[in-house]
C-alpha positions in Angstrom: -0.4 0.4 0.0 0.8 3.4 0.2 0.5 6.3 2.8 0.5 9.1 1.9 1.9 12.5 4.5 0.3 15.5 2.8 1.2 18.7 4.4 -0.1 22.7 3.4 3.8 23.1 1.9 5.5 19.2 1.5 4.4 15.9 -0.2 5.6 12.7 1.6 4.8 9.4 0.0 6.1 6.0 1.4 5.5 2.5 -0.3 4.9 0.1 2.5 4.7 -3.7 2.1 2.5 -6.1 3.6 5.5 -7.0 6.5 5.0 -3.0 7.3 8.7 -2.1 6.4 9.4 0.8 3.8 9.9 0.1 0.4 10.6 3.3 -1.1 10.0 6.8 -0.3 9.5 9.7 -2.4 8.9 13.7 -1.0 8.5 17.7 -2.5 7.6 21.0 -2.0 4.0 20.0 -3.5 2.0 20.5 -0.3 -2.1 21.8 -1.2 -0.4 25.8 -1.5 1.2 24.6 -4.2 -1.1 22.4 -5.7 -2.0 24.4 -9.4 -6.3 25.0 -9.8 -6.7 22.2 -7.4 -5.9 20.0 -9.5 -4.6 16.5 -6.4 -5.6 13.8 -8.5 -3.2 14.9 -11.3 -0.3 15.9 -8.9 -1.1 11.9 -6.7 -0.6 10.0 -9.9 2.2 12.3 -11.3 4.3 11.1 -7.7 2.9 7.5 -6.8 2.9 7.1 -10.9 5.7 4.5 -11.0 4.2 3.1 -7.5 1.1 2.5 -9.5 2.6 1.4 -12.4 4.0 -1.7 -10.4 0.8 -3.0 -8.9 0.0 -0.9 -6.1 -3.6 0.0 -5.8 -5.0 1.4 -2.4 -3.6 4.7 -1.3 -4.6 5.9 2.3 -4.2 9.9 2.4 -3.1 12.1 5.9 -2.9 15.9 6.3 -4.2 19.0 4.8 -5.4 17.3 2.0 -8.6 16.5 4.1 -8.9 20.4 5.3 -10.7 23.1 2.9 -8.3 24.5 1.4 -7.4 21.0 0.1 -8.5 17.6 -2.1 -11.8 17.1 0.2 -12.8 18.8 3.2 -13.0 16.0 6.1 -15.2 16.4 9.3 -13.1 15.9 12.5 -13.1 12.7 14.1 -13.8 13.6 18.1 -11.2 12.1 20.4 -10.6 9.8 22.0 -9.7 7.7 19.0 -7.4 5.2 17.9 -6.8 3.3 14.4 -9.2 1.7 15.0 -11.9 4.4 14.1 -10.3 6.2 12.5 -10.0 3.8 9.8 -13.4 4.0 10.4 -13.9 6.8 9.2 -12.0 7.1 6.7 -13.5 8.3 3.5 -14.0 7.2 -0.3 -11.8 9.7 -2.8 -12.2 9.2 -5.9 -8.7 8.0 -8.5 -8.9 6.0 -11.7 -5.8 4.6 -10.6 -6.2 3.3 -7.2 -8.6 3.2 -3.9 -7.8 6.5 -2.3 -9.2 7.3 2.0 -7.9 9.8 3.4 -8.1 10.5 6.7 -10.1 12.4 8.6 -7.8 14.9 11.4 -8.9 14.9 15.2 -11.0 16.9 17.4 -11.1 18.1 21.1 -10.5 20.6 23.3 -7.7 21.8 25.4 -8.6 21.9 29.5 -10.6 25.0 29.7 -13.1 23.9 27.1 -12.0 26.1 24.0 -12.1 23.9 20.7 -8.3 21.8 19.6 -8.4 20.1 16.2 -5.3 18.3 14.1 -4.2 17.4 10.8 -1.8 14.3 9.8 -0.2 15.0 13.7 -2.4 11.7 15.0 -0.8 9.4 11.6 3.4 10.7 13.3 1.8 9.5 17.3 0.1 6.4 16.0 3.6 5.3 14.2 5.4 4.8 17.7 4.5 2.4 19.3 5.4 2.6 22.9 3.0 5.3 22.8 -0.1 2.9 21.4 1.5 0.3 24.4 2.1 2.5 27.2 0.7 6.1 26.8 2.0 9.2 27.2 2.3 12.5 26.0 3.9 13.5 22.5 5.4 16.2 21.2 5.2 16.7 17.7 6.7 20.7 16.8 6.8 23.1 14.1 4.3 26.2 12.6 2.2 25.2 15.0 2.7 21.6 18.1 1.0 20.1 19.7 1.4 18.0 22.7 -1.4 14.7 22.5 -2.3 13.0 25.3 -2.9 8.8 24.8 -4.3 6.0 26.9 -5.0 2.6 25.7 -3.8 3.3 22.3 -5.7 6.3 22.1 -5.6 9.8 21.6 -7.2 11.5 24.0 -6.4 15.2 24.1 -3.8 17.5 22.4 -3.3 21.4 22.6 -1.7 22.9 19.7 1.3 26.2 20.0 2.2 29.0 17.6 5.7 28.5 18.3 7.1 27.8 15.0 4.3 30.0 13.4 5.4 33.4 15.6 8.8 32.8 15.5 8.8 33.8 11.7 6.5 36.4 12.6 8.3 37.7 15.2 11.5 37.5 12.8 10.4 38.6 10.2 7.5 41.3 10.6 8.0 43.1 14.1 11.4 45.3 14.3 13.4 42.5 16.6 14.7 41.5 13.1 16.4 44.5 12.4 19.0 42.8 15.1 18.8 39.5 13.2 21.6 37.5 10.4 21.0 33.8 10.4 23.9 31.8 13.0 23.6 28.4 15.1 20.6 27.5 15.8 20.8 25.0 18.9 23.9 26.4 21.7 24.5 28.0 25.1 22.4 30.8 23.5 20.0 29.0 22.8 19.7 27.4 26.3 19.8 31.1 28.0 16.4 31.3 25.7 15.1 28.7 27.3 15.7 29.2 31.3 15.2 33.0 30.7 11.5 31.6 30.1 11.3 30.7 33.6 11.8 34.3 34.7 9.3 36.3 36.0 8.3 38.6 33.7 5.8 36.8 31.0 6.4 35.7 28.0 5.6 39.3 25.6 8.3 40.2 27.7 11.0 38.4 28.0 11.0 38.6 23.7 11.7 42.0 23.9 14.4 41.2 25.8 15.7 39.5 22.8 16.4 43.1 21.3 17.3 45.0 24.3 20.2 42.6 24.6 21.4 43.5 21.4 21.5 47.2 21.1 22.4 47.0 24.8 25.9 44.7 23.0 25.5 42.0 25.2 23.6 39.4 22.5 25.6 39.3 19.0 23.5 40.0 16.8 23.9 36.1 15.4 22.9 34.5 18.2 19.7 36.6 18.4 17.5 33.8 17.3 18.8 31.2 18.3 17.8 33.5 22.1 13.9 34.0 20.9 13.9 30.6 19.5 15.1 28.8 23.1 12.5 31.5 24.6 9.8 31.0 23.1 10.7 27.2 23.0 10.6 27.5 26.4 6.9 29.0 27.4 5.3 26.6 25.1 7.2 23.3 27.4 7.2 25.2 30.6 3.2 25.2 29.2 2.5 21.9 28.3 4.6 19.9 31.1 3.4 22.2 33.5 1.3 19.7 34.8 3.6 16.5 33.8 6.9 17.6 35.9 8.8 15.1 34.7 7.0 13.2 31.8 9.4 11.3 29.3 7.8 12.8 26.0 7.9 11.3 22.8 9.2 13.2 20.0 8.0 13.1 16.9 9.4 15.1 13.4 12.3 16.8 12.5 16.6 16.1 13.5 17.1 20.1 13.9 13.7 19.9 15.5 13.2 17.4 18.4 17.3 18.1 19.2 15.6 21.4 20.2 13.3 20.6 21.7 15.0 17.6 23.3 17.5 20.0 25.4 14.4 22.3 26.2 12.4 20.0 27.9 14.6 18.7 29.5 16.3 22.0 31.0 12.3 22.2 31.8 12.4 19.0 34.0 11.2 16.3 31.5 12.7 13.3 29.6 12.5 12.8 25.3 12.6 10.3 23.6 13.0 11.7 19.6 11.8 9.9 16.5 12.0 10.6 13.5 9.2 11.6 10.6 8.7 8.6 9.1 6.8 7.9 12.1 4.1 9.4 10.0 3.8 5.4 7.7 4.1 3.9 10.0 1.1 5.4 11.5 -1.0 5.2 7.5 -0.3 1.5 8.2 -1.6 0.9 11.2 -5.0 2.2 9.8 -5.0 1.0 6.6 -4.9 -2.5 8.1 -7.4 -1.9 9.7 -9.9 -0.4 7.3 -12.2 -2.0 5.0 -10.9 -1.6 1.5 -14.4 -3.4 -0.8 
């Protein structure tokens, strides 16, 4: 079968064998915003055509391809939900060259009753065997980071933090960017930002301090981005771990991001285990195994 994680800016496809092993993979910038005129079917055929020609006839999609801007808007499935619930809620999409099904994504509420939604991250979480077996907490860092709680093999709740998008906006569209140049993303300066997030004053005060530190000569322009990143990620991690001090967090995603989050989680009193983004393939395969394909 073929599993596809189709996001806003990126397209990732996995050819998965009957044993669950990844036989081949493809990735590129054909996210939903980069598909002209909504030609998702043609784009899919272009990207996985050789696999279809080789006999693959089952395709399962997840991510923003199921959003209002995607191929077909799929209603969210409410939490709690696991592989069997997601498999039972798959949506068929018409496609002439294979049977195509769409994972619906999940909805829930935060501890204060405010709505939460996710598309795509659920398949990555379900691709980490330790979470299905033992439960726990997963963190998926990115533009909109997700912190997910799993119990008895099902996702029971989650929260979203706009950390990555806030970093991009602050650096690109505020006065902070005037004193910033590219530099290392990790290291002692990032750690100092994480430590700063524990001080009194709050996030907005801490953020302005990035500029004040640069103007006073205490922070170089090449160190400023890492310091800002540490402050934002530190605040995110502290908020997410406020009721779960000392927890083991399964961090899923690109290596450069999971390394930063693992460092922040350790500094905030937690423990991190890192997993690459190919957890999505394992999650998609697990859902596909339980789906009705006839």
